N, C-alpha and C positions, 0 to 999 in steps of 0.2 A: 850471697846466693850458695846454696846447699845442695848440690847434685846426687849426694849419697844416699842410699837406701836406708832406711833404719833395721838394726839387729832382727827385728822380727820379720821383715822382707826378705832380708839374706836369708833366714832360717828356711822360709818357704819356698824360696828359690833351690834351697839346699833339698828340701823334702823332694820337692816335686822332680827335681832331676834324677834323683836317686830312685824314686817310683818309677819313673819312667825308663830309665836305663836298665833295672833291674827286670821288669816284666814287657815291655813293650817289643823288643827285639827277637823275642824267640817265637812269636806268634804274628809279627806284623807281616809278613808275605802272605802266610795263610789265610789269614784275613783279609787281605786284599785281593788276592787270586779267588777266593770263594766267597767274596764279599760278605763277609761275616761280622757281625756286631757283639764284641766279646761283652756279653752282661755280666758275667764275673768279677772282671776287673772293673767295672762301671760301679759294682756294689763294692768293691774293696775300696775305689778311690773314693765312694760316699763316705765309710766307715772312718777313712785316714782323714776326713775333712777337706778335700781338694775340690768338691762339688758344691758351688753356690756359695761361695766365700762371701760374697757381696749382701748375702741375705742376712738381715738383722737377728740379733739375738731372740727377739720376742717372736720370732717365727721358726726358730730351729737352728738357723745359721751362725756362723762364728762371729758376723757384725763385721767384716772387714769391709775395705771400698773395692772399687772397680780397677784399682792399679794392683790389688794383690791377685784379682781374677786375670790381669792380663799377664801378669807374672807367670802363674801357673800355666797358661794357656803357651807362653813362650817357651818354657822347657819341656813342655809335654810335645808340641810341634816338632821341637829341635829332633827328638827321636823318632816321632812317627806321626805323620798328619791325620792319617784316618781314624786310628786308634784314639788319638787326643780328640778329634771333632767329635766323633760318638760319645764320648765320656762327658766332655764339657758340656755338650749342645744340650744336654739331660735338664738344663735349667730355662733353653732358650724360649723367652716368653714370659717367664716369671716377672721380667722387670717391668713389664706392661701392668701387673696385677699389682706390685708394690709400689708402681708410681701413680696408678690410677684406681685401683681396686679398693672396693669399701673394705673396712676392718674385719667382715665377716669372710669376705672373698680371702682376703691375704691369710686368716686364721685356718681355713678349710684348704685352699689349695697349694699354698707354699710349704710348707713343713713337710709333707712327704717326698718333695723334691730332696731335699739333703739327707734324707733317711733311707735313701734308694728303695722307696715304697711307690715312686712315680715318676714319669718321664713327661715332660712337657714339650711345646714347639709352638712356632707360630706361622700360621698358613695366610700369605698374603698375595703371593705370585700367583697368576692365572696363565692359561695359554696364550691369550691375546695381550696381558696386560703384565708387563716386567717393570721396568724402570719407570714408567707411566702409571703410577700406583692408583692414581684417580680415577682410572679407565675401569677397573674390575667391576664384573657384571654380577658375582655371587650375591643373592638377594635373602634376605632374613626378614619375614612378614609377619608383624605382630597379630596373633590370632588368640584372643583372650590373654590369658597368663603364658602364653608360651610365643616363642618365637618359631617359624618355620624355616628352614634355611633350605635352599636349593642353588646349585653351580658346582663348581669345580676348581681346583687349584692345582698349581704345579712345580715341582721342584721342591716339595716340603721336607725339609730334615725332620726324620722321626717318624714320617707319616704311617708308618705299618706297624710302628711300635710304640708310638705314644699314646699317654694315658687320656690326656685332654689337649686342645691345641686353643691358642687366640686366634679367631678367625675375623679377618676384615670383610665385612659385609656392607651392601647397601642395604640400610633401613629407612632413610627419607630421600627416596626417591623425587619428589617435588621441590627440592631444594634448586634454587638457580644455580650456585656455584658446586661444582662436582666435588670440592674438597669438603663440604659441609652433609654431603650424602651419605657418608660411610660412619661404621660404628664398629665396635670390636666386641667381640661376642665369643665366650669360652663355651667349648663344645667337646663332651666325652666322647673319646673314640668309640665307645661301646653302645653309642645311641643306633636305634633302628634307622637306616638309609646312610651311613657314613659306609664309605668304602675304600679302601687304600691299596693301590698297586705300586709293588717296587719296582724303581727305575734301576734297571741292570746295565753293565757296558759302561758304566761312566768313565771318564778320562781318567779320574783321580778320587780320592776320599773315598775307597771303595768299602772301606769296614763301617762306613757312616749310611745310616739308611736314608735313602731320599725316595720320596713316591708322588706319585699323581693321585690324588683323592677327588673323591667327588661326593654332594651332600643331595640326596633326594627325599624331600620332605623330613629333614630331621628336624625334629621338634626338641628344643632345651628351654627351660623356665626363663622368663626375663628378668630373674635377677643374675642370670649370667651373662647380662650385660655389663661390661667392665668399662667403666668411666662414663661420660655423658653420651647420649645418643646423638649423632651428626658431628661428634669429634673424633671418629676413628682415625681419619687423614692425620691430623694435628698430633695425635697421641703417638700415632707409630712415626712420625718424624722426630718425636723426642726419644722414641724408644731406639732409633738409628743412631742417635747421638750416643747412647751407651754402648750398643752392639757393635758398632764398627770398630770401637775401642778394641775388644779382643780380637777382631780380626785383624788389625795393626799387629797385635801381639803374636798372632799365628804367622803372618808373614814374617816377622823377625825371626821367629823359632826357626821356620822353617829353611829361611836363607843361612841362618846361623848353623845350621846342621848340614846344609849342604855345602858350604865352604869348610866345616871342619872334616866332611868327607873327602873334599878336594886336596887338601893339605895332607891330610894321610897318604892319599894315592900318589900326589905329587913327589913326595919324601921317599917313597919306596920303588917307583916306576923308573928305570933308566932308559935313556935314547942317546943314541950318539955315545955310549960310554958316560953319561952323566945322568945324574937323578933330575928329572922335570923341574924340579924345584930350583935348580942352577940356574934356569935360562931366565933373563929378564923378563921375556914376555909373558912366563908364567907369575914371577914375580908380581907385575905390573897388574893382572887378572886378579891376584889373591889382594892386592893393595886396595885396588877398587871394591872388590866385595866387600873387606871389612869394613872402608869407610862407609859405604852404602848402609852397611847393616848398623853401624855404630849411629849414623845419623837418624835413622829410620827409629832405632830404641829412644833417642833423646824426644823426638817428635812426640811417639806416642806415649811415653812415660809424663811428658811434660802435661799433653792432653788429658790423661787419664786421672794425673793429679790434682788439676784445676777443676775437673769434673767433681772430684770427691771433695772438693773445697767449696761446691756448691757454683763453680762457675764454669758453666758449659759454654765451649768455643767453638760451635759448629764449623765454623772456616778452617779452626786449625784441625780439628778433628777430621775433616775431608782433605787436608793436607797430610796429613798422616796415613790416613787410608790409602789414598792415592800413591804417595812415595813408597810406602812398606810393600804395597801389593806388588808396583813396577820393581821392587829391589828384589822380593822373593823370586818373581819370573825370571828376569835377568840374571840373577846369582844363581839360581838352579839350572840355568840353561850353560854360562860359562863351566859350573863345577862340572855337567856331565861331558862338555868340550874337553875338558883338562883330562877325563877319563878315556877319551878316545874312542875306540869301538867296544872297549868294555863297558862304557857307560850306556851301549845301546840294548844290552843284554840283562834279563831280567836277574840275573844272579847277584848282579851289584845292585844297593838298595837307592842308588843315584838315580838309577831308571824310574824308579817309584815316585820320590822326590821331585822330580822331573814334571810327570804327570800331574802330581798333587798339588802343583805350584800355581797352576793357572787359575785356580778357583778363586784366589784371594783378590783378584784383581776384576771379580764377576759379583759374587753375590756381597748382599748388605750394601749394594752400591755401587754400579760399574764405574773405572775410573773417569768415563766421560761425565758422569752425573757429578762425582766428586769435584772435577774441574768446575763445573758450572757453578756450582755453590761456593766454591772459591772466588771463581770471577765475579758473581753478583754481589758476594760480600764487599769486594772491593770497587766495582764499578757500577752497582745497583742493577735494577731490571731494565731490560731492554724489551 
């Protein structure tokens, strides 16, 4: 059993770390406070091949795996979560096109994403439908050769800046099962009737665009249907098995960065005439952080490696998602605690890390949903 990464993967980690450490820190606070998305940095990341590494060469990508995508996410998030999320979420939704799209759709919509020519996203959540995906109400009615879409979505990454979104809609309202009523439709955001309002004052990830969007008689050609009509729910469940993995890597990266900041602080900060690092309680906290991070890293890397081998272990992915999300939140909290009062003010980066940490327990499946998936795998449905 070989747990070592390949030479190429180690080189990817090194390059991603150098890129993030060189370019993120100088603008991180400004992007957070001003809620700005640094597009020039995104373009640079695309040029250097960090964006969409899982995209096959035939569609303009490097043709690597989701494990490599995770490794980049971890290194970027280690330095700054908001900037990292903005840059690497530019391909979010492309997984659906690659998994279920036609060859024509893949050739048209995927290549621009790695060339810094377009940003995509996925529109699932609605004001009254979060974890209960099958309860969405946004409708797409076929009218001749076009779908007419009406409805609204909430908490959509890239909603105001994306060029197109993969939208989950009700297209088969008469099906008995709610799970068979949904379809995925690609919607260009410059179409008449599309409106997006930026959500401001988020707790964290402020450099990453999040929006509430609405569709008012938005017309798209029926050729924009991705996959089969009525199979949207099932397609998104497969999609989540891929995208939850990079959230695991995000969580591990954030936790790693938080721990490193804590270590730096406790080594130089003195109390009672001794460095904080000399106290056993501090040492125990750091030891617990490191152990959780290593366990989370092993979990997500195993799940990602299996996926790249064609073995999708949904329960293992959910284990990784729940555990790494909780780890990020716990490590960030303890890291701030070790900073004491300094951790409570904006001049120290740990304050931003603490705010950013909570999201990995929420998006792409809350920790409660992940536990439910794990339990059902072990116990069956009740």
